[in-house]
N, C-alpha and C positions, 0 to 999 in steps of 0.2 A: 532686646534680647539677642537678635541675630548679629548685630554689630559687636556686642560684647563677646559672644561666642567666637566670632571670626577673629577678633583681636587676640583672644586667648589662645587660639590655635594657629596664629599666624607664623609661629616658629616650627611648624611640623611638616610643611609641604615637601620638604626634600629629605625627610628621614629615610633611613636605609631599609632595604628588604631584610626580613628577619625570619628565622626559625622555619615554619612550614611554608613561608613565601618561596623558598628556594625550589622545593620539589613540586609546588603547584603553579608557580609563575616563572621563575627565572629559568629553570631547566625543563619546563613543560613546553615542548615545541608545538603542541596542539593549539595553544592560544595565539600563535603567530600568524594564523591564517583564518580570516572570517569565514572562509568556505567550510570550516570545520564545525560551525555552529550547529547545524542539524545533527552532527555526530554526538555533540555534547548531550543531547536529549535521548540518544539511543544507547550510549555506552558510558558508564560511570568511570571506566578506566582512563578516560581523557582528562580527568580532574587532577591527576598526579602521576609522576613517573615512578612513585613507590607503591607497589601493589598493596601493601598493608595500610596505606593511607588513602586509597582510592574509594571515594564515596560518591553518591549520586547527587550532585548539586549543580545542575546544568545552568541555572540562572546566574550563579556566581561565576562559573567558567566563561559564560557568554560575556558578562560584564568585563572580565579580565581581557578577553580577546578584543573587545572594543577599545579598552585603554591602550593595549599594545598597538592597535591599528592607528590610534591617534598620535602616538609618539614613541613607539618602540618601548624600550625599558626606561623611559624618562619617568622618574619617580613622581614628578609633579602631577601627571595625569592620573596615576593610580590613587594618590592621596586626595586629589581634587574630587574624584568620583566618590570616595568614601565620605568626604566632608560634605558634599552637596546632599547626599542621601541623609546624612546626620542632621543637617539643617532642615531638610524636608520633613524628617521625623519630628523635629522640634515643633514645626508649624502644626503638624497633625496632632501632636500631643496637646497643644494649647486648646484646640477646639474640642478634642475628646474630653479633656479635663473639665472644660467649661460645661459641657453637656452633662457630665456626671455630677458636677457640683450643683447645676441648676435642677437636676432631677431630685436632689436631696433637699434643696432649699433655694428657690429662685431669688437671685439678688444681682443687681447690676454690677456690683463689685466683684462678682465671681470671676470675671474675665481677667482681672488684675492678679488674683490669686492663682489662676491657671497659668498666667504668664510667669509669675514668680516661681511656681513649682517646676515649670518646664525649664526655666533658666537655671534653677538649682541642679536639675538633671544634666543639662548641657555643659555646665561648668564643673561638674563633679569629676574629680581626678580618676575615679574608677572607669569612667567612660573613655578616658585617654588610652586605656589598655586595649580597647577595641578600635577606636578611630585611628590610632597609629599603626596598628597591626593589619596590614593590607588584606590578607586572606580572611581576617575576622570580619570582613564586610558581609560574610554569610549571616552573622548576627544582626548587622544593621539592616540588610535587605529583608530578612524574615520579620524583624520587628516593625519596620516601616509598613510592610504590607498587612500585618495584623492590625495596625492602627487604621490603615486604609479601609479594611473590611469593617471595622467597628464604625467608622464615620459613614460609610456607605449604608450600613444597616440603620444607623440612628437618623441620618439626615435625609435619606432618599427613600420615600415610600415605594417608588418604582423599582429600585434595586432590591429592596426588601421583598417585594412581592414576586419579582422574577428570579430571585436568587443570585443576581449579578454581584451582590456584595461579597460573595464567596470567591470571586476571581482573585481578590487580594490575598486571601489566605492560601490559595493554591500556589500563587507565585512565591509567597513567603516560604511555604513548605518545600518548594523546589530549590530554595536557597539553603534552608536548614530545617530539619524535621520538627524541632520544638514549636514551630509556628502552629502546629495542629492543636496546641493547647488553647487556641482560640475558641474551640467548641465549648468546653466547660466554662470558659470565661464568659462567653456569650450567654449561656444558660443562667449564670449568676446575675449578669446584668439585667436580663429579662425578669428574673425573680425579684430582684431588689428594686429596680427602678421603673419597670413597666407594670408588674403585677403587685408591687408593694408588699412583698412577703420577705420576712426574715427567716433565718434557719429554723427557728422554733415553730414558725407559722406553717411550714411545709407539712408538718406531721398532723396538723389539725384537720378533722373531718370536714369542717366548713370550707377549707381551702383546697379541696381535692381538684375541683374544676380549674382553679387558677394555676395550681401546680402543673396539672396536665396540659393546660394551654401553654405554659412556659416551655415545657418539654417538647411539645409539638412544634412551637416556633423555632426552637434550636435544633430540632432533629435534622434538617438539611445540612446544618453545619457539622454535626457529628458524622453523618453519612459521607460527606465530601472529605472531611479531614481523615476519616478512617481509610477512605479509598486512596487518597494521595499518599498517606503514610504507607499503605500496602504497596503502592506503585514504587515509592522510593526504596522500600526494603527489597522489592523484587529486582530492581535495576541497580542496586548497589553491588559491586563486584564481590564475589565470594572470597576474594583475597583480603578484603577489608578486615582489620583487626582493631577492636576498640581499645585494646591495650591492658585492660584490667584483668585480674586473675580471679581472686576470691570475691564472688558476688556478695557473700554474706559480710565479709570484712569491710567491703566498700560501703555496703548499706548501713552498717552500724556506725560508720565514721561520719556519715552525712548529717545527722542532727547537729553535731558540733560544728561542722562546716557551715551549715545554714546560720547558726549563731554567729560565726565569724563574719559571714557576709552582712548580716544585720549590723554588727559592730562597725564594719567598714563603711556602711552607709553614712554613719555619723562621723567616724574618725578614720578616714582613708590614709593612714600614715605608714602602712607596711605593704604597699603595693609591690608586687614582684612578678616579673614575667614568667617565672617558673619556681614555685615554692618547694620547700623541702618537707612538706607535710606528708605523713605516711598513714596507711590504714591502721585502724585500731585492731588489736589482736583478739579481743573478746568484749562481750557486753559488760564485763566487770570493770572496765576502765571508767574512771569517774567522769571523763569527758562525754561518754555515751549518755550517762544519766543527766548531766548538765544540759546537753543538747536536747534530749527528749523533754526535759522540764521546760526549756525555752519554747519549743514547738507547742507544747501543751498550753503555755501561757498565751502564745499568739492565737491559737485556736479559740481559747476562752474569750479573748478580746474580740475576735472576729464574730463569734456567736453573740456576744453581748451587744456589740455595736450594730449588729444587723436587726435588732429588735425595733429600733427607732429610725424613722426615715431620715432624720437630720444627721444621723451618725453612720449611715450605710456606706458612704464613700470610704470610711476607715476600714470597714469590714471587707468591702470589695477590693481595696488595695492590698490588704493582707492576703486575701485569697489569690489575687493575681501573682503576688510574690511567691507564694508556695507552689502554685500550679506551674509557673514558668520554670521553677527549679526542679520540678518533678522528673523530667526526662534525664537530666544529668545527675540528679541526686538519688535516684532509686532504680530506674528502669534499666539503664545500661551502665555496667561497671567500666569506667574509663581509666586510662593509665594514670592520670593525675586525680587525686581525690578532690582537689579544688583548683580552680583556675580563675584569675581575676576577671577575664573577659566574660565569664559566665554570669556576672552580675548585671550585664547590659540589659537584657530583656526583663528580668525580675524587678530591677530597681524602679521601673515605671510604676509598679504597684505600690512600692513604698513611697514614691513621690505623691501618688494620689492620696494615700493615707496621711502622710505628713503635711502635705499642702492643705488638705481639708482641716486637719487638726489645728493648724496655725490660723486658718480662716475662722474657725469656731472660737479660738482663744481671743483673736483680735476683735471679732464682731459681737460675741455674746458674753464671754466670760471675763475678759480683761480689757474692756474698751478703754478704760482710763489709762492703760499702758500702751495704747496703739502706736504712738509715735516711737516709743522706745523699742517695741518689738520690730517695727519696720527698720529702724536704724541698726538694730542688732542683725537683722536678716541681711541688710546690705553689706555689713562688715563680714558676715559669714560667707556670703557669696564671693566677695573679693578674696577672702582666704582660700576658698575652693579654686578660684580662677588662678591664683598664684601656684597652688599645688598642681593644677593641670599643666600650666606652663612649664613647671619643673619636670613633670613626667614626660612632656614632649621632648625636653632636652635629654632626658635619660634614653629615649628611643632614637636618638640621633644616629647612632652607629652601633654595630655589633659589639664593639669594645665597651661603649658607655652602658649599653643595656645589660650585658652579661656581667660587667663589673658590679653594677648595682645588684644584680641577682645573687652574686656570690656574697655580697655584704648582708643582704636581707635573708638569704636562704643558704647559709654556709654549709648545710648538710646535703645540698643537692649536687650530686656528681655530674649531672647533665649540664648544670649551670657552669661548673668549673671547666667542663670540656669545651663548651661553646666560648667561654672566655679565653681559653687557651687557643682556640682556632682564631679568634680575633687578634690575639697577641702575635700569633705566628704570621698572620697577614701583614702585621706591622713590623715584621722581622725581629720581634722580641723573643728569640728562640729559647733563652734560658727561662724566662717567665712562663712561656707556653709549656715547656716541659714540666715545670713545677705544677702548673694548673692541671695538666693531664695526669700527673702522678697523684695529685689530690683527688681527681675525679675517679681514678681507678681504685683508690682506697674506699670510696663510698659505693662504687658500682663496678666491682671486679669482673662482672660478666657482661658488661656493655661493650659490644664489639666495636662501635664507632670510636671509642677512646683509643683503641689499638690501631685503628685505621689512621687516625690523626697522629699518633706516635710514629707510625710508619712513614707518613708524609714528612714529619719533622726530621727523622733520622735520614731520610732520603735527601732532604735539603742540606743536611750537614755532611752528606757524602758517606755516611756510615751505612753502606748498603746491606751488610750482613745483619745488623740490628734492625734495619728497616724491614727486610724480608721476614725476619722473625716475628715482628709485630703484625705484618700483613697476614701471615699464615695463622697467627693466633686469632685474628679477627674472623677469618673465614671459617675457622674451626668452631668458634663460639656460636656463630650464627650463619649456618649455611644457606639461609633464605634471605640474606641481606645483599641486594644487588650492589650497594655502595662498596661493600668489602671486596667483592670480586672485581668491580670496576677499577678501584684504586690499585689493587694488587696487579691487575692486568696492565694498567698504565705504567706502573713501576717496572714490570718485566719488559715492556716495550722500550722503555728508556735504557734498560740494560741489554738491549738487542737480543733478548731471549723470546723471539717472536712466536715460536710454536707454543710455548707456555703462556705467553700473553694472550694468544688467540683462545686458548682453552678457558682461561678465566673470564675473558670478555664475553665469550659465548654463554657461559654460565650466568653472567650478569644480565645479558640480553634475554635469556630464557625466563629469568625472574621478573625483569622489568622491560618488556618489549617496546614500550613507548618512550624509552630514554634515548633521546637523539645523541647525547654526548657519548654514550656507550657504543652506539652504532658507528659514529664517526671515528672513534678510537680504533674499533675493530677494522674499519676500512683502511686506516693507516697501517695497521698490522698486516693485513692482506697485501697491501701495496708493497710493504717492505719485504714480504715473503715472495712477492711476484706470483701470488696465487690469484690469477686473474679470473678463474672460474668462480672461486669462492667470493671474490669481490663483486663480480657481476650479480650473483645470487643475492648478496646482501644489499646491493644497490637497488635491485628490483623490489625487494620487500620494503625497503626504506622509502622508495619513491611513492609506494602506495600509501604509506602512513604520512609522509611529509612531502606532498607534491610541490614542486617549484623551489625546493631548498637549494641554495647556491652551492653549499659545500658538497652535497651529494652529487650535484651536477658536475662539479670539478672531478670528483673521483670517477664518475661515469665516463667522462672524456678520457681520463688517464687509462682506464681499463680497456676501453675500446681501442685506443692507440697501441697499447702493449699487446693486446690480443692479435691485432693486425701484424705487429712486428714478429710475434712468435709464429704466426701462420706463414708469413713471408719467409722466415728462416727455414721452416720445414719444406716449403715449396722449393727454395733454393737448394737445399741438401738433396731433395729428390732428383733434381736435374744435375747437380754437380756434387755427388757424395764425397765427403772426406772425413777422416777420423777426427781431426781437430774440431771441425764444425759440429759433429755429433757430441763431442765432449762439452762444447759451449751450450748446446741445446739441453744436454742432461743437467747442467748446472742451473739453467732456468727452471727446469721442472723440479729440481731438488729444492730450490729456494721457495717454490710455490707449494711445496709439500706434496707434490704429485710423484711419489717415489717409484711407482710402477712404470710411469713414462720415463723417468730418469734411467731406470735399469734397462728399459727397451732401447733408449738412445745409446747407452754404453755398449750394449750387445751389438748394435749396428757399427759402432766404432771398432769393436774387436773383430768384427767380420772383415773390416777393411784393413785393420792393423792388429794382427794377432799378438798377444802378449803386451798390449798397451797398458802400462801400469796405472795411468790416470783413469782409465775406464774401470779397472778393477777397484781403484780407490773409491770412485763414486758409487759403484755397486755395493761395496762394503758399507759405506756410509748410509746408503738407502736402506739396506737390510737391517742395519743397526737401528735406524729410526723406526722400522717396522717391527722390531723385536724378534726378528728371525735370525737368531744368533749363529746357528750352524752355517747357514748360507752366507752370512756376513764373514765368518771366519774363513770359510772356503775361498771366497773371492779375495780376501786380504792376503791369504797365503799364496794364491796364484799370482797376485800382483808383486809380492816380494820376491818370488822366483824370477820374475822378469826384471825387477829393479830393487835389489836389496837395500839400496841407499835412499829410498823414498821415505823421508821422515814423516810426511803427512799420512801416508799409508800405515806406517808403523803405529802412529798415534791412534788412528781410527781402529786398527786391529786390537790395540791394547784396550781401548774403550769398549769394544765389542766383548772382549773376554771378561772385562770387569762387569759389564751389564749382565752377561750370562751367569756369572758367579752370584750376583745379587739375587737373581730370580730363583736360583736354587735355594 
């Protein structure tokens, strides 16, 4: 089983970062230092540079920091971590499945069916959507430790008695909250396999003590799971946004989504990283009734099969499937109504049901066809393995992944946008623009589309159009740090430093943990020679990212330049001269310290009355400060001294134009 799984996934270890990997891993400077690990457990904001995506998953962030420590951004270590956890989960599933099968009907052959069912799971193409997606290791970790808790409870009387079996589910829930569904799953396990009760037996008077005993045994799990869920909710930053809007529309869509997941269990032919499914508008949509009917049929099967001990694994598996989907299918309305990696945890339940159903068919109902069933199972497993290999190839790069998404989900604007980004990275600018245009047709209010169009036009040196797109992006979503960051970077490249600083400051206010924004703002401050602003930014950045080499370089530069400015002031104090004060005023002007610029110019005028360059700098400073009348007064005084000063004439004209606009 392990060898077959490893061979199937042998082509995935260098697949690229994708989607949420960028704001949680690539751009997240917190994971670059193991000393931040204690901080991960205190502050959920360390999980991502995007406030709306910051959630409390400290175990995941810790694992990412360890991967970075091992090899920087070497993709191999990130994928190896995911895959080893995946294999560990497979080993745990074999023993869990065998215990469940033995509880229903002890048989030495149960181990082989447990291995076969687990192999089916490991080779299933839907699992590739999680294994290839690095940040989706949250699903892997939470699932692994749910299985660990089950095995500790079942196999270790000491862990059961002391409650140590709950350590696994606590770790799992700190990776992803759906792990707390362990509590109701454990209750069902105890009812079915320890107390020997089916659903209908629970309500019989004669079984009150046994039902109460099952509830009492599972009570610690409910208490701990509720507590860790409350902790997770409390420490999740208030900026986190699940993305969904209408809870009712999301809820009525989920029955048909669950039917889709069930279909994909057997026929995983339409896997897509980002589907174009949308919410149902009302309950009168036929899909709502079809989905509800399907769930009703599942529940009937679960109730019926729970009546007999030999059939209870089927019932337990169906319940696992539905319980594992409960958090994403009803409790929290998410941005996407369905996502393929959400099948990862629930499919364990379907594997229990299907694996046991095959065992019953082979051992009890169709023994004469045993060899044919085994042969068919081997062929099916090989087909699933081929499908997984192909999905690994799809996940190879951003271009291959999003091209596949546009084919399978042609109505998804985000898929078209991400495909355009991949095309732009490969310098396919015409194709990228066409993809962005298609994306805007489907999602006209999605700001990142216009951010990318701005970057595209900037690449083509169409600065006017680029700025138009950047402005549109920030107007659509004034809470998106990315829009302000890329607009600020554009303005920096246009040497419009003051405007660049304003946009980058906005971006940093929204996302203070984004190192790239801070470094870009440092470059702007250095260009403006605003050493005081640079020093303040460096100080706050060093607190967040101690030991960062790029911040240290800016710190050295700021210290050197501040010393130079101080030396220039000391020199002028000893040997005052008008030209020297003009040079000093220019330093202050570039730094945005307009009051100091005016003061230096006044000292120059005291030494050289009527100095037109001094009046020019005073005019320009008051212009920047919006003090139009004082700027005009200084400009007119300067032109009296030198009517031919073209620079002064231009500054005065700009001042008058600015004053007329404010009126």
